[in-house]
DRENDO-1510 file (C-alpha; in Angstrom, 1 decimal, always signed):
<recs>
REC; n; res; u; v; w
REC; 1; LEU; +19.4; +15.8; +21.3 .
REC; 2; SER; +20.1; +12.0; +20.7 .
REC; 3; MET; +18.9; +11.2; +23.6 .
REC; 4; LYS; +15.5; +13.0; +23.3 .
REC; 5; ILE; +15.0; +11.2; +20.1 .
REC; 6; SER; +15.8; +7.9; +21.4 .
REC; 7; GLY; +13.0; +8.7; +24.2 .
REC; 8; PHE; +10.7; +9.4; +21.3 .
REC; 9; LEU; +11.4; +5.7; +19.9 .
REC; 10; GLN; +11.5; +3.5; +22.8 .
REC; 11; GLN; +7.9; +5.7; +23.6 .
REC; 12; LEU; +6.8; +4.7; +20.1 .
REC; 13; ALA; +8.0; +1.2; +20.8 .
REC; 14; SER; +6.0; +0.5; +24.0 .
REC; 15; MET; +2.9; +1.3; +22.0 .
REC; 16; GLU; +0.6; -1.9; +22.1 .
REC; 17; GLN; +1.0; -4.3; +18.9 .
REC; 18; LEU; -1.5; -3.5; +16.5 .
REC; 19; THR; -3.9; -5.9; +15.0 .
REC; 20; LEU; -5.4; -6.3; +11.8 .
REC; 21; GLU; -8.9; -4.7; +13.0 .
REC; 22; SER; -6.7; -1.3; +14.0 .
REC; 23; PRO; -7.3; +1.2; +11.7 .
REC; 24; PHE; -5.0; +1.9; +8.7 .
REC; 25; TRP; -4.0; +5.7; +9.7 .
REC; 26; LEU; -2.3; +4.7; +12.6 .
REC; 27; SER; -0.4; +2.1; +11.3 .
REC; 28; LEU; +1.1; +4.9; +8.8 .
REC; 29; GLU; +1.7; +7.6; +11.1 .
REC; 30; LEU; +3.9; +5.0; +13.5 .
REC; 31; SER; +5.8; +3.7; +11.1 .
REC; 32; ARG; +6.4; +7.4; +9.4 .
REC; 33; ALA; +7.6; +8.6; +13.1 .
REC; 34; SER; +9.2; +5.9; +13.6 .
REC; 35; HIS; +11.6; +6.0; +9.9 .
REC; 36; ALA; +11.9; +9.3; +10.9 .
REC; 37; LEU; +13.3; +9.6; +14.4 .
REC; 38; GLN; +15.8; +7.0; +13.6 .
REC; 39; GLU; +17.1; +9.2; +10.2 .
REC; 40; VAL; +17.6; +11.4; +12.5 .
REC; 41; ARG; +19.3; +9.4; +15.4 .
REC; 42; ARG; +21.7; +8.0; +12.8 .
REC; 43; GLU; +23.0; +11.8; +11.7 .
REC; 44; CYS; +23.1; +13.0; +15.7 .
REC; 45; ILE; +25.5; +9.7; +16.1 .
REC; 46; ALA; +27.3; +10.5; +12.8 .
REC; 47; CYS; +27.7; +14.1; +14.0 .
REC; 48; HIS; +28.9; +12.7; +17.1 .
REC; 49; ALA; +31.9; +10.3; +15.5 .
REC; 50; ALA; +33.0; +13.2; +13.1 .
REC; 51; LEU; +33.6; +15.1; +16.3 .
REC; 52; ALA; +35.5; +12.2; +17.8 .
REC; 53; GLY; +37.8; +11.7; +14.6 .
REC; 54; ASP; +36.1; +8.3; +13.9 .
REC; 55; VAL; +34.4; +9.5; +10.3 .
REC; 56; CYS; +35.5; +12.3; +7.9 .
REC; 57; TRP; +32.6; +15.3; +7.8 .
REC; 58; THR; +30.6; +15.4; +5.2 .
REC; 59; ALA; +28.6; +18.7; +3.9 .
REC; 60; GLN; +25.3; +17.0; +5.0 .
REC; 61; LEU; +27.1; +15.9; +8.5 .
REC; 62; TYR; +28.3; +19.7; +9.3 .
REC; 63; ALA; +25.2; +21.4; +8.3 .
REC; 64; VAL; +23.3; +19.5; +10.7 .
REC; 65; TYR; +25.9; +19.5; +13.2 .
REC; 66; LYS; +26.2; +23.9; +12.5 .
REC; 67; SER; +22.2; +24.2; +12.8 .
REC; 68; ALA; +22.2; +22.1; +16.4 .
REC; 69; GLN; +25.1; +24.6; +17.0 .
REC; 70; LEU; +22.4; +27.1; +16.2 .
REC; 71; GLY; +19.6; +25.8; +17.7 .
REC; 72; MET; +17.7; +24.9; +14.7 .
REC; 73; ALA; +16.2; +21.9; +13.5 .
REC; 74; TYR; +18.3; +21.0; +10.1 .
REC; 75; ARG; +15.8; +18.8; +8.1 .
REC; 76; ALA; +12.4; +21.4; +9.6 .
REC; 77; ASN; +13.9; +24.7; +9.5 .
REC; 78; ARG; +12.5; +25.6; +12.8 .
REC; 79; PRO; +13.8; +26.8; +16.5 .
REC; 80; LEU; +15.0; +23.0; +18.1 .
REC; 81; ALA; +13.4; +23.5; +21.1 .
REC; 82; ALA; +9.6; +24.1; +19.3 .
REC; 83; TRP; +10.6; +21.2; +17.1 .
REC; 84; LEU; +11.5; +19.1; +20.0 .
REC; 85; ALA; +7.8; +20.2; +21.6 .
REC; 86; SER; +6.1; +19.4; +18.1 .
REC; 87; TRP; +7.4; +15.8; +18.2 .
REC; 88; ALA; +6.6; +15.5; +21.9 .
REC; 89; ASP; +2.6; +16.2; +21.0 .
REC; 90; HIS; +3.2; +13.9; +17.8 .
REC; 91; VAL; +4.5; +10.8; +19.7 .
REC; 92; ASN; +2.0; +11.1; +22.6 .
REC; 93; PHE; -0.9; +12.1; +20.3 .
REC; 94; LEU; -0.3; +8.4; +18.5 .
REC; 95; THR; +0.9; +6.5; +21.6 .
REC; 96; MET; -2.2; +7.4; +23.0 .
REC; 97; TRP; -4.6; +6.6; +20.7 .
REC; 98; ASP; -6.8; +4.2; +21.6 .
REC; 99; PRO; -7.4; +1.7; +18.1 .
REC; 100; LYS; -10.6; +0.6; +19.7 .
REC; 101; SER; -12.3; +4.3; +20.4 .
REC; 102; SER; -14.5; +5.9; +17.9 .
REC; 103; LEU; -12.5; +8.7; +15.7 .
REC; 104; ASP; -14.3; +11.4; +17.5 .
REC; 105; SER; -14.1; +10.6; +20.7 .
REC; 106; LYS; -11.4; +13.1; +21.2 .
REC; 107; ALA; -10.1; +16.4; +19.7 .
REC; 108; PHE; -7.9; +15.1; +17.2 .
REC; 109; ARG; -4.3; +16.6; +16.1 .
REC; 110; LEU; -4.4; +17.6; +12.6 .
REC; 111; ALA; -0.7; +18.0; +12.5 .
REC; 112; SER; +0.0; +14.3; +12.8 .
REC; 113; VAL; -0.9; +13.2; +10.0 .
REC; 114; SER; -0.5; +13.9; +5.9 .
REC; 115; ASP; -3.6; +13.4; +4.9 .
REC; 116; ILE; -7.0; +13.8; +6.9 .
REC; 117; SER; -9.0; +11.5; +3.8 .
REC; 118; THR; -6.5; +8.7; +4.7 .
REC; 119; VAL; -7.7; +9.1; +8.2 .
REC; 120; LEU; -11.7; +9.0; +7.6 .
REC; 121; SER; -11.4; +6.5; +4.8 .
REC; 122; SER; -9.7; +4.1; +7.4 .
REC; 123; TYR; -13.3; +3.9; +9.0 .
REC; 124; TYR; -15.0; +3.6; +5.5 .
REC; 125; ARG; -15.0; +0.6; +3.9 .
REC; 126; GLU; -17.6; +1.4; +0.8 .
REC; 127; GLY; -15.3; +3.0; -1.7 .
REC; 128; GLY; -16.4; +5.4; -4.4 .
REC; 129; LEU; -15.8; +9.3; -4.5 .
REC; 130; HIS; -16.4; +11.4; -1.3 .
REC; 131; HIS; -15.8; +14.6; -0.1 .
REC; 132; LEU; -15.4; +16.3; +3.4 .
REC; 133; TRP; -17.5; +18.2; +5.1 .
REC; 134; PHE; -16.9; +21.0; +7.6 .
REC; 135; GLU; -19.2; +22.1; +10.3 .
REC; 136; GLU; -19.2; +23.4; +13.5 .
REC; 137; VAL; -20.6; +20.9; +16.5 .
REC; 138; ALA; -23.6; +22.0; +18.2 .
REC; 139; GLU; -23.0; +23.4; +22.0 .
REC; 140; GLU; -25.2; +20.2; +23.4 .
REC; 141; HIS; -22.3; +17.8; +21.8 .
REC; 142; VAL; -19.3; +20.0; +23.4 .
REC; 143; SER; -20.6; +20.8; +26.9 .
REC; 144; GLY; -23.4; +18.4; +27.2 .
REC; 145; ALA; -26.0; +21.4; +27.4 .
REC; 146; SER; -29.9; +20.9; +26.7 .
REC; 147; GLU; -29.8; +23.6; +23.9 .
REC; 148; GLY; -27.6; +23.5; +21.2 .
REC; 149; ASP; -25.4; +26.5; +19.8 .
REC; 150; SER; -28.2; +27.8; +16.9 .
REC; 151; HIS; -24.9; +28.9; +14.6 .
REC; 152; GLY; -24.3; +25.1; +14.5 .
REC; 153; GLU; -27.7; +23.7; +13.8 .
REC; 154; VAL; -28.0; +22.7; +10.4 .
REC; 155; ASP; -31.5; +22.8; +8.7 .
REC; 156; ALA; -32.5; +19.6; +7.5 .
REC; 157; ALA; -33.6; +20.5; +4.0 .
REC; 158; ASP; -30.0; +22.2; +4.0 .
REC; 159; ALA; -28.0; +19.2; +5.3 .
REC; 160; ASP; -25.2; +17.4; +3.7 .
REC; 161; PRO; -25.9; +14.5; +1.6 .
REC; 162; GLY; -24.2; +12.4; +4.4 .
REC; 163; SER; -25.9; +13.5; +7.1 .
REC; 164; GLU; -28.3; +10.1; +7.2 .
REC; 165; ALA; -25.9; +7.8; +7.7 .
REC; 166; ARG; -23.5; +7.6; +10.7 .
REC; 167; LEU; -20.1; +8.6; +8.4 .
REC; 168; PRO; -16.8; +8.4; +10.3 .
REC; 169; GLN; -16.2; +12.0; +11.3 .
REC; 170; LEU; -13.1; +13.6; +13.5 .
REC; 171; ARG; -13.7; +16.5; +16.1 .
REC; 172; VAL; -11.0; +19.6; +15.4 .
REC; 173; GLU; -10.5; +22.5; +18.0 .
REC; 174; GLY; -8.8; +25.4; +17.9 .
REC; 175; LEU; -8.7; +26.2; +14.5 .
REC; 176; ARG; -8.8; +29.7; +13.1 .
REC; 177; LEU; -10.3; +31.1; +9.9 .
REC; 178; VAL; -8.0; +33.0; +7.9 .
REC; 179; GLY; -9.7; +36.0; +5.5 .
REC; 180; ALA; -12.9; +36.2; +6.9 .
REC; 181; ARG; -15.4; +36.1; +10.0 .
REC; 182; TRP; -17.0; +32.9; +11.2 .
REC; 183; ALA; -20.7; +33.0; +11.9 .
REC; 184; GLY; -21.6; +29.3; +11.6 .
REC; 185; GLY; -19.8; +29.2; +8.0 .
REC; 186; ILE; -18.0; +32.1; +6.2 .
REC; 187; SER; -19.6; +35.2; +6.4 .
REC; 188; ARG; -18.8; +38.9; +5.4 .
REC; 189; GLY; -16.8; +40.9; +8.6 .
REC; 190; ARG; -13.9; +43.2; +9.1 .
REC; 191; ASP; -12.6; +40.2; +11.2 .
REC; 192; PHE; -9.1; +39.1; +8.8 .
REC; 193; GLU; -8.4; +35.9; +11.4 .
REC; 194; CYS; -10.7; +34.8; +13.8 .
REC; 195; GLU; -10.7; +31.5; +16.1 .
REC; 196; VAL; -13.3; +28.5; +14.4 .
REC; 197; PRO; -15.8; +27.0; +17.9 .
REC; 198; PRO; -15.4; +23.1; +18.2 .
REC; 199; ALA; -16.1; +21.6; +14.6 .
REC; 200; VAL; -16.0; +18.1; +12.8 .
REC; 201; ILE; -14.7; +16.9; +9.3 .
REC; 202; ARG; -16.7; +14.4; +7.9 .
REC; 203; LEU; -16.5; +11.9; +5.3 .
REC; 204; SER; -19.3; +12.1; +2.7 .
REC; 205; PRO; -20.6; +10.3; +0.0 .
REC; 206; GLY; -20.3; +11.9; -3.5 .
REC; 207; ALA; -18.3; +14.0; -5.6 .
REC; 208; MET; -19.5; +17.3; -3.7 .
REC; 209; PRO; -22.2; +18.9; -2.0 .
REC; 210; VAL; -25.4; +20.1; -4.0 .
REC; 211; ALA; -26.1; +23.6; -3.2 .
REC; 212; SER; -29.3; +25.3; -2.6 .
REC; 213; SER; -30.9; +28.4; -3.3 .
REC; 214; SER; -30.3; +29.5; +0.3 .
REC; 215; SER; -26.7; +28.1; +0.7 .
REC; 216; ALA; -23.3; +27.4; -1.2 .
REC; 217; TRP; -20.3; +26.0; +0.0 .
REC; 218; TYR; -16.5; +26.9; -0.5 .
REC; 219; LEU; -14.0; +24.1; -0.8 .
REC; 220; CYS; -11.9; +25.5; +2.1 .
REC; 221; PRO; -8.1; +24.4; +2.1 .
REC; 222; LEU; -7.2; +23.4; +5.7 .
REC; 223; VAL; -3.5; +23.8; +6.7 .
REC; 224; VAL; -1.1; +23.2; +9.6 .
REC; 225; SER; +1.0; +26.0; +10.5 .
REC; 226; TRP; +4.6; +25.9; +12.7 .
REC; 227; ALA; +6.0; +29.2; +14.2 .
REC; 228; ASP; +9.8; +29.4; +13.3 .
REC; 229; ALA; +12.3; +31.8; +15.0 .
REC; 230; PHE; +11.4; +35.2; +13.7 .
REC; 231; GLY; +7.4; +35.1; +15.3 .
REC; 232; THR; +5.9; +34.1; +12.1 .
REC; 233; ASP; +4.1; +31.0; +10.9 .
REC; 234; LEU; +5.5; +28.3; +8.3 .
REC; 235; VAL; +2.4; +26.0; +6.5 .
REC; 236; GLU; +3.3; +23.0; +4.1 .
REC; 237; ARG; +0.8; +21.9; +1.4 .
REC; 238; PRO; -2.8; +21.6; +2.8 .
REC; 239; VAL; -3.7; +18.5; +4.6 .
REC; 240; ALA; -7.2; +18.5; +3.2 .
REC; 241; HIS; -9.8; +20.2; +1.5 .
REC; 242; VAL; -13.2; +20.5; +3.1 .
REC; 243; TYR; -16.6; +22.1; +1.9 .
REC; 244; VAL; -17.8; +24.8; +4.3 .
REC; 245; ARG; -21.1; +26.7; +4.2 .
REC; 246; THR; -20.3; +30.3; +3.3 .
REC; 247; SER; -22.8; +33.5; +2.6 .
REC; 248; VAL; -19.8; +35.0; +0.6 .
REC; 249; ASN; -19.3; +34.0; -2.5 .
REC; 250; PRO; -17.0; +31.4; -3.3 .
REC; 251; ALA; -15.0; +32.6; -6.1 .
REC; 252; LEU; -14.4; +35.7; -3.6 .
REC; 253; CYS; -13.3; +33.4; -0.7 .
REC; 254; ALA; -10.9; +31.7; -3.1 .
REC; 255; LEU; -9.7; +35.6; -3.8 .
REC; 256; HIS; -9.2; +36.7; -0.6 .
REC; 257; GLY; -7.0; +33.1; +0.3 .
REC; 258; VAL; -9.5; +32.2; +3.1 .
REC; 259; ARG; -8.2; +29.3; +4.9 .
REC; 260; LEU; -8.4; +27.0; +7.8 .
REC; 261; VAL; -5.7; +26.9; +9.8 .
REC; 262; SER; -4.6; +24.5; +12.7 .
REC; 263; SER; -1.7; +25.9; +14.6 .
REC; 264; ALA; +0.7; +22.9; +15.4 .
</recs>
């Protein structure tokens, strides 16, 4: 375990030196990852010293040792193998990200950040109030086809306020909508859970989108789920709340617990 953690730290240390022009979110997440891994490695070294009789056991060291012995991650309360695989994906995503590339150049790993607003605001220097807008990507932007996906198109009169300007956006894939059916937005249906096509999360100026007579928006929580040892999902607080177009009353969406889920 200590060798794997050390490998992750070496991989983070091999990251090219960031400059002042590098996005703030990348520097923040690299620092958070490094500090978290260093703490885990210190605990592993302390357990090794306790096993060798060089230091005394403490309640925390014994809990760390028993968790590793049972194949569980002490801090995450998840299977150790799944926890290490998640860390490997996280470190690979951060170290392979090109600081000079655009934010939507490839699919973004939502589990690698603690706050999406921090990511998007790193590319937006205007300040002021803003909100996050979630919409399906037209097929032509995904596969290069000449005709787009009709569900992903947005009428000009019904577009969000920030669509005219080139505002920062990130591309997400593999999301699931829980509690409703997806048809270019939240819609009625018997599906309790369905997969959402490739979409973008865009930063838009203003406090909130202006609803029209033909559309409404639901402030949908976006959460990251982790598989536990019993085949169920563990979730933490939402990494963002995004406005999603809906044909269902937003109050009903909230009562039904409609949410977007990204699996880590």
